[in-house]
VMD Tcl script that draws the C-alpha trace (Angstrom):
set ca {
  {115.92 103.32 150.56}
  {117.50 100.42 152.43}
  {118.89 97.49 150.51}
  {117.79 94.11 151.91}
  {120.99 93.64 153.90}
  {120.55 96.94 155.71}
  {116.90 96.12 156.24}
  {117.83 92.80 157.84}
  {120.29 94.46 160.22}
  {117.70 97.05 161.21}
  {115.17 94.34 162.03}
  {117.71 92.41 164.07}
  {118.44 95.51 166.15}
  {114.79 96.00 167.17}
  {114.46 92.94 169.37}
  {117.74 90.99 169.32}
  {116.71 88.39 171.89}
  {113.43 87.38 170.21}
  {113.40 84.09 168.27}
  {113.92 84.84 164.56}
  {114.48 81.48 162.88}
  {113.80 77.87 163.81}
  {114.37 74.55 162.10}
  {113.50 71.51 164.17}
  {115.51 71.70 167.39}
  {117.57 74.67 166.16}
  {116.37 78.06 167.39}
  {118.17 81.30 166.63}
  {117.49 84.69 168.16}
  {117.76 87.75 165.98}
  {121.19 88.45 167.50}
  {122.38 84.93 166.67}
  {120.89 84.96 163.17}
  {122.49 88.31 162.39}
  {125.88 87.00 163.43}
  {125.45 83.82 161.36}
  {124.37 85.75 158.26}
  {127.16 88.32 158.50}
  {129.81 85.67 159.04}
  {128.49 83.61 156.12}
  {128.57 86.73 153.94}
  {132.20 87.17 154.94}
  {132.87 83.54 154.09}
  {131.35 83.95 150.64}
  {133.54 86.98 150.02}
  {136.60 85.08 151.20}
  {135.56 82.29 148.83}
  {136.32 84.71 146.00}
  {132.79 85.91 145.22}
  {132.14 89.55 144.44}
  {129.14 91.83 143.86}
  {126.86 90.62 141.09}
  {128.09 87.01 141.11}
  {125.37 84.37 140.96}
  {125.08 81.73 143.69}
  {122.80 78.88 142.57}
  {121.19 76.77 145.28}
  {119.51 73.35 145.35}
  {118.18 73.29 148.90}
  {115.08 72.41 150.83}
  {113.61 74.97 153.25}
  {116.29 74.48 155.86}
  {117.79 77.16 158.08}
  {120.95 77.26 155.95}
  {118.86 78.23 152.89}
  {117.26 81.14 154.76}
  {120.62 82.31 156.13}
  {122.29 82.00 152.72}
  {119.54 84.13 151.16}
  {120.30 86.92 153.63}
  {124.07 86.50 153.42}
  {123.90 87.03 149.66}
  {122.00 90.28 150.23}
  {124.70 91.46 152.62}
  {127.54 90.49 150.26}
  {125.92 91.94 147.13}
  {125.59 88.51 145.52}
  {122.66 87.34 143.39}
  {121.04 84.32 145.00}
  {119.60 82.09 142.30}
  {117.54 79.36 143.96}
  {116.48 76.39 141.87}
  {113.88 73.69 142.51}
  {115.75 70.89 144.27}
  {113.66 68.39 142.24}
  {115.12 69.72 138.97}
  {116.64 67.25 136.54}
  {120.34 67.21 135.71}
  {119.53 68.86 132.37}
  {117.58 71.67 134.04}
  {120.34 72.23 136.59}
  {122.95 72.37 133.85}
  {120.86 74.87 131.88}
  {120.50 77.23 134.85}
  {124.18 77.00 135.80}
  {125.17 78.01 132.27}
  {122.38 80.53 131.71}
  {122.96 82.31 135.04}
  {126.76 82.25 134.59}
  {126.89 80.74 138.07}
  {130.08 80.90 140.11}
  {128.96 78.56 142.90}
  {126.38 75.81 143.45}
  {125.26 75.08 147.02}
  {123.55 71.70 147.41}
  {122.65 68.91 149.79}
  {122.85 65.09 149.55}
  {119.34 64.47 148.18}
  {120.37 66.10 144.87}
  {123.90 64.71 144.73}
  {123.27 62.19 141.95}
  {121.76 64.83 139.63}
  {124.50 67.33 140.39}
  {127.15 64.76 139.54}
  {125.35 63.98 136.26}
  {125.33 67.65 135.13}
  {127.38 68.29 131.99}
  {130.10 70.83 132.77}
  {129.68 70.55 136.54}
  {133.48 70.44 136.94}
  {133.62 74.13 135.95}
  {131.43 75.14 138.93}
  {132.64 75.50 142.49}
  {130.51 73.30 144.73}
  {129.56 73.89 148.35}
  {128.05 70.87 150.08}
  {125.87 70.49 153.16}
  {125.74 67.33 155.28}
  {128.70 65.76 153.49}
  {127.63 66.52 149.90}
  {130.48 66.97 147.39}
  {132.45 70.21 147.40}
  {133.74 72.66 149.97}
  {132.03 71.86 153.29}
  {129.38 74.40 154.29}
  {131.09 74.80 157.65}
  {134.21 76.18 155.94}
  {132.22 79.26 154.86}
  {130.87 79.91 158.34}
  {132.63 81.67 161.17}
  {134.50 84.14 158.98}
  {134.83 87.81 159.82}
  {131.49 89.61 159.72}
  {130.77 91.36 156.44}
  {129.41 94.89 156.12}
  {126.55 95.49 153.64}
  {127.91 95.66 150.08}
  {124.80 96.22 147.97}
  {122.73 99.19 146.84}
  {118.94 99.28 146.38}
  {119.29 99.04 142.58}
  {121.55 95.98 142.60}
  {120.07 92.58 141.76}
  {118.97 90.69 144.84}
  {117.60 87.43 143.51}
  {117.01 85.70 140.21}
  {114.11 83.27 140.16}
  {113.48 80.92 137.28}
  {110.00 80.52 135.89}
  {108.67 76.98 135.74}
  {109.36 76.71 132.03}
  {106.18 74.74 131.20}
  {106.55 75.63 127.51}
  {110.33 75.36 127.31}
  {113.44 76.26 129.26}
  {112.83 78.33 132.36}
  {113.42 82.07 132.08}
  {115.50 83.98 134.60}
  {113.62 86.74 136.44}
  {116.16 89.11 138.05}
  {114.73 91.32 140.78}
  {116.40 94.27 142.48}
  {116.76 94.94 146.20}
  {114.41 97.88 145.68}
  {111.67 95.74 144.11}
  {112.09 92.94 146.65}
  {111.93 95.27 149.63}
  {108.90 97.09 148.20}
  {107.17 93.75 147.67}
  {107.96 92.60 151.20}
  {106.67 95.80 152.80}
  {103.51 95.64 150.66}
  {103.02 92.01 151.67}
  {103.21 93.03 155.33}
  {100.67 95.83 154.81}
  {98.26 93.81 152.69}
  {98.29 90.85 155.09}
  {98.24 93.01 158.25}
  {101.32 91.30 159.69}
  {102.32 92.59 163.12}
  {105.69 92.74 164.89}
  {106.65 89.25 166.01}
  {104.34 87.45 163.55}
  {105.05 83.71 163.40}
  {105.03 82.38 159.82}
  {105.22 78.82 158.57}
  {108.19 78.75 156.17}
  {107.18 75.85 153.93}
  {106.61 77.49 150.55}
  {109.88 76.82 148.71}
  {112.57 79.44 148.85}
  {113.07 78.96 145.11}
  {109.51 80.28 144.61}
  {108.32 83.87 144.90}
  {105.84 82.95 147.68}
  {108.58 81.41 149.81}
  {110.90 84.37 149.33}
  {108.10 86.78 150.19}
  {107.24 84.95 153.40}
  {110.89 85.07 154.46}
  {111.36 88.76 153.68}
  {108.02 89.77 155.20}
  {108.96 87.95 158.39}
  {112.19 89.94 158.46}
  {110.40 93.27 157.94}
  {108.30 92.71 161.09}
  {111.12 91.09 163.12}
  {109.04 87.93 163.14}
  {109.72 84.23 163.59}
  {110.26 82.19 160.40}
  {109.55 78.52 161.13}
  {111.30 76.31 158.57}
  {109.60 73.20 157.29}
  {112.06 71.57 154.94}
  {109.51 69.65 152.86}
  {105.76 69.86 153.15}
  {104.06 67.13 155.11}
  {100.56 67.94 156.41}
  {100.91 66.08 159.70}
  {104.26 67.74 160.40}
  {102.85 71.14 159.41}
  {99.97 70.73 161.86}
  {102.45 69.80 164.60}
  {104.44 72.98 163.88}
  {101.29 75.11 163.93}
  {100.42 73.81 167.38}
  {103.93 73.77 168.87}
  {105.22 77.08 167.50}
  {101.86 78.88 167.70}
  {101.96 79.80 164.02}
  {99.92 82.96 163.53}
  {99.90 83.32 159.72}
  {99.79 80.88 156.82}
  {100.64 81.77 153.23}
  {100.21 78.69 151.02}
  {99.02 77.50 147.64}
  {95.48 76.04 147.67}
  {96.76 72.48 147.29}
  {98.60 72.61 150.62}
  {95.51 73.99 152.37}
  {93.52 71.10 150.93}
  {96.09 68.64 152.26}
  {96.00 70.22 155.73}
  {92.23 69.87 155.93}
  {92.40 66.25 154.74}
  {95.13 65.25 157.22}
  {93.83 62.66 159.72}
  {95.01 64.71 162.70}
  {93.48 68.02 161.64}
  {90.43 67.90 163.91}
  {92.57 67.12 166.97}
  {95.11 69.89 166.33}
  {94.98 73.21 168.16}
  {94.95 75.70 165.28}
  {93.61 78.60 167.34}
  {96.86 80.59 166.96}
  {96.32 80.95 163.18}
  {94.51 84.23 162.65}
  {95.55 85.10 159.09}
  {95.25 83.00 155.96}
  {96.72 83.97 152.60}
  {96.87 82.07 149.35}
  {98.33 82.55 145.88}
  {99.70 80.51 143.01}
  {96.37 79.38 141.58}
  {92.65 79.96 141.91}
  {91.06 78.51 145.05}
  {87.74 76.80 144.48}
  {84.68 78.09 146.28}
  {84.34 74.79 148.12}
  {87.84 74.97 149.59}
  {87.37 78.62 150.57}
  {84.23 77.69 152.51}
  {85.90 74.76 154.25}
  {88.91 76.82 155.32}
  {86.77 79.68 156.59}
  {84.71 77.28 158.68}
  {87.77 75.46 160.04}
  {90.01 78.42 160.92}
  {87.57 81.33 161.30}
  {90.42 83.70 160.39}
  {90.50 87.42 161.11}
  {91.83 87.95 157.60}
  {91.56 85.72 154.54}
  {93.60 87.09 151.63}
  {93.62 86.06 147.99}
  {96.90 87.33 146.56}
  {97.22 87.41 142.78}
  {100.66 88.04 141.33}
  {103.71 86.56 139.62}
  {107.48 86.23 139.89}
  {107.93 89.12 137.46}
  {105.69 91.61 139.30}
  {105.00 90.31 142.74}
  {101.55 91.82 143.41}
  {98.84 92.36 140.83}
  {95.74 92.44 143.05}
  {94.62 91.71 146.61}
  {91.26 90.49 147.92}
  {91.17 90.76 151.71}
  {87.80 89.03 152.12}
  {88.26 85.81 150.19}
  {85.47 84.08 152.09}
  {83.05 86.99 151.71}
  {83.58 87.23 147.97}
  {84.73 83.82 146.73}
  {86.61 83.87 143.46}
  {87.43 87.55 143.63}
  {91.08 88.57 143.23}
  {90.11 92.04 144.43}
  {91.69 95.30 143.39}
  {95.21 96.40 142.50}
  {97.84 96.16 145.22}
  {99.30 99.30 146.77}
  {102.21 99.32 144.31}
  {100.30 98.41 141.16}
  {97.84 99.33 138.42}
  {96.11 96.69 136.33}
  {93.90 96.68 133.26}
  {91.87 94.12 131.34}
  {92.28 94.44 127.58}
  {90.70 92.69 124.61}
  {92.03 89.26 123.71}
  {91.96 89.92 119.98}
  {93.31 93.49 120.11}
  {95.30 93.90 123.34}
  {95.85 97.66 123.21}
  {96.93 98.72 126.74}
  {95.17 102.05 126.26}
  {91.77 100.46 125.58}
  {90.51 98.48 128.61}
  {87.37 96.41 128.06}
  {84.11 97.16 129.88}
  {83.11 95.59 133.20}
  {81.92 92.03 132.78}
  {83.89 91.47 129.58}
  {86.68 88.90 129.67}
  {90.10 89.88 128.40}
  {93.82 89.55 129.11}
  {95.06 91.00 132.39}
  {98.01 93.39 132.14}
  {100.02 95.11 134.88}
  {102.04 98.32 134.92}
  {105.79 97.93 134.68}
  {106.57 101.16 136.53}
  {105.18 99.87 139.84}
  {107.64 99.57 142.72}
  {107.55 95.75 142.73}
  {108.17 95.19 139.01}
  {111.18 93.59 137.39}
  {113.01 95.24 134.48}
  {112.95 92.33 132.04}
  {114.03 88.71 131.65}
  {117.64 87.61 131.92}
  {119.21 87.49 128.46}
  {115.85 86.83 126.78}
  {114.90 89.70 124.46}
  {112.44 87.33 122.75}
  {110.57 86.85 126.04}
  {110.64 90.60 126.69}
  {109.15 91.22 123.26}
  {106.33 88.78 123.95}
  {105.39 89.96 127.45}
  {106.47 93.60 127.79}
  {104.71 96.23 125.69}
  {104.36 99.98 126.03}
  {105.13 99.94 129.75}
  {102.83 97.00 130.55}
  {103.41 93.36 131.47}
  {101.07 90.96 129.66}
  {100.31 88.25 132.19}
  {98.79 85.63 129.89}
  {95.88 85.41 132.35}
  {92.25 85.94 131.40}
  {89.76 87.71 133.65}
  {87.12 90.38 134.03}
  {86.06 93.09 136.46}
  {82.66 93.02 138.10}
  {80.47 96.06 138.81}
  {82.42 96.76 142.00}
  {85.69 96.88 140.06}
  {86.93 93.62 141.57}
  {88.96 91.34 139.35}
  {88.04 87.73 138.69}
  {90.75 85.55 137.12}
  {89.06 82.95 134.96}
  {91.98 81.11 133.41}
  {95.08 81.20 131.28}
  {95.16 82.06 127.62}
  {96.93 78.71 127.16}
  {94.29 76.83 129.23}
  {91.31 77.98 127.19}
  {89.22 75.11 125.79}
  {87.74 75.70 122.35}
  {84.93 73.19 121.92}
  {82.58 73.41 118.95}
  {83.76 76.98 118.38}
  {82.95 78.08 121.94}
  {85.60 79.49 124.27}
  {85.45 77.73 127.65}
  {87.63 78.42 130.70}
  {88.14 75.65 133.28}
  {87.93 77.73 136.48}
  {84.14 78.24 136.46}
  {83.48 74.53 135.92}
  {86.01 73.54 138.58}
  {84.38 75.87 141.09}
  {80.92 74.36 140.52}
  {82.17 70.80 140.90}
  {84.26 71.65 143.99}
  {81.08 72.55 145.87}
  {79.83 68.96 145.70}
  {80.45 67.40 149.13}
  {81.95 64.20 147.69}
  {84.44 65.94 145.39}
  {87.98 66.52 146.63}
  {90.12 68.13 143.94}
  {89.13 68.80 140.35}
  {90.85 69.87 137.15}
  {89.06 70.50 133.86}
  {90.81 70.18 130.49}
  {89.96 69.92 126.84}
  {90.65 66.41 125.52}
  {91.05 66.03 121.74}
  {87.75 65.25 120.00}
  {87.24 64.54 116.26}
  {84.03 66.57 115.99}
  {84.23 69.34 118.61}
  {87.98 69.85 118.51}
  {88.14 69.51 122.27}
  {85.85 67.76 124.74}
  {85.35 69.28 128.19}
  {86.64 66.64 130.59}
  {86.71 66.79 134.39}
  {89.37 64.87 136.33}
  {88.40 64.46 139.99}
  {89.37 62.90 143.28}
  {86.56 61.63 145.51}
  {86.08 62.17 149.25}
  {82.83 60.22 149.30}
  {80.57 58.13 147.13}
  {79.67 59.87 143.88}
  {79.39 58.84 140.25}
  {79.39 60.66 136.94}
  {75.59 60.73 136.59}
  {75.20 62.51 139.93}
  {77.84 65.09 138.96}
  {76.03 65.65 135.70}
  {72.82 66.39 137.61}
  {74.80 68.68 139.94}
  {76.10 70.72 137.00}
  {72.64 70.88 135.40}
  {71.18 72.29 138.62}
  {73.85 75.02 138.76}
  {74.12 78.21 136.74}
  {76.69 76.58 134.47}
  {75.82 77.01 130.79}
  {75.01 73.77 128.99}
  {77.92 73.95 126.55}
  {80.35 74.24 129.47}
  {79.24 71.06 131.24}
  {81.80 68.24 131.22}
  {81.10 65.51 128.71}
  {83.32 63.08 130.59}
  {84.21 62.54 134.25}
  {87.44 60.74 135.13}
  {88.14 59.70 138.73}
  {91.86 59.72 139.56}
  {94.07 58.91 142.53}
  {95.53 62.43 142.49}
  {95.59 65.53 140.31}
  {99.14 65.96 138.89}
  {100.77 69.13 140.14}
  {104.03 71.02 140.05}
  {106.23 71.08 143.19}
  {104.50 74.29 144.31}
  {101.00 72.88 143.81}
  {99.99 74.20 140.39}
  {97.82 71.85 138.36}
  {99.68 70.35 135.40}
  {96.87 70.15 132.85}
  {99.23 69.09 130.08}
  {99.86 65.80 131.91}
  {96.14 65.11 132.08}
  {95.77 65.72 128.35}
  {98.79 63.50 127.68}
  {97.34 60.67 129.79}
  {100.10 60.92 132.40}
  {97.93 60.37 135.47}
  {97.24 57.62 137.97}
  {93.74 56.08 137.93}
  {91.75 55.78 141.09}
  {92.09 52.35 142.70}
  {89.77 50.03 140.82}
  {89.38 52.36 137.85}
  {90.47 51.34 134.38}
  {92.39 53.53 131.96}
}
mol new
graphics top color blue
foreach p $ca { graphics top sphere $p radius 0.5 }
foreach p [lrange $ca 0 end-1] q [lrange $ca 1 end] { graphics top cylinder $p $q radius 0.2 }
display resetview
């Protein structure tokens, strides 16, 4: 099996004069990108880095970040990308935890890098004048030959760490290449596919888009930071053919003032992951794009693909069936024996096989995390779901998100889906707010796209199939739903009261 460096070189050889990478005015052919990546790999080796060393990055989705990712594969280094919005404390933790040799950064993070305890022990590489060895000093070196094997570590992503410090997720070249090839197959990407490269390259979705583009000798269009108007301009100018985004970014595209006037006819494939997409947003996207393929991808950093639904509009809410490299089961919440799946229609915890081609081998230096999530050859996702009569999986929430109100177990996703179908509701997040009698009170936080009040939403829920005990007891209209940098709803902030009221509303 090829390692990722060899795979990159093979793709470059197929059509060397085709555009491979663009970032604003910069456009590189495959021949030019190969040369840049190989010379950067040589520069990293000359910098004193050897196989297995960790290179931490704090970069937006710029062309240098994409080239550095590939150069590390060629040089046998472990690229360890970190959210460029991370605090100084989070950066310091990762640098120490990953045993980093080098940190590559840009000016927008300079103040936090300087504030990191122990930063003097790390060799810095700076772009655009940021502190450290200038980026340009690593470029233009002698071209490096591939120095990795398929079983070497390719990348180490850090989980978001919502319940504590982020955990390192090391992934091999073998697992990364298998995941990229599966992504191509499951999204029906063709040679020369043009992908919008806006999902962060510190996130599994961003890495997958980059590697899938390489597999098909495609064109990866960098967008450094998401802006819906700029994304629409790129779609029209570059003739983007495939989008792979979290639901929040799709929502923002549809709400952008210039959406109706933009030529989006080149986009034939839509894919989403990262969180459940509400039925209302699925319907709006299907009507707006009329895609040939609309894929719901369900997975994680640890095991890239769990399941795939290739007809998201035809079966809203379905996460489909296991991906081509995976086996999944749904096991009881109270007795999660991997050998005893629950019956169709019964909710339980979703688990995934650890011997699939895309799976990781365990967390970085965290035997406690391994003990909690890895059991008897299975990865316990922490997600709750059920299979329908067709065998399709429906993900209904997180074990940690479950609302227990008056002794009843309530998952937010079903309520959110019902409310999202109201024409005046934009985004919605349902949480359990502390209540002296019920323990938790079902509360819906919403943004409005039209005129609607709580009493109308109550009637809307009553007219749906939603069980009475699941109906929200309170509706709160907010300026925006708080989210992580990759668009995941941060329910803990809603419960803590860390949200901005809608203009005119009172806290």
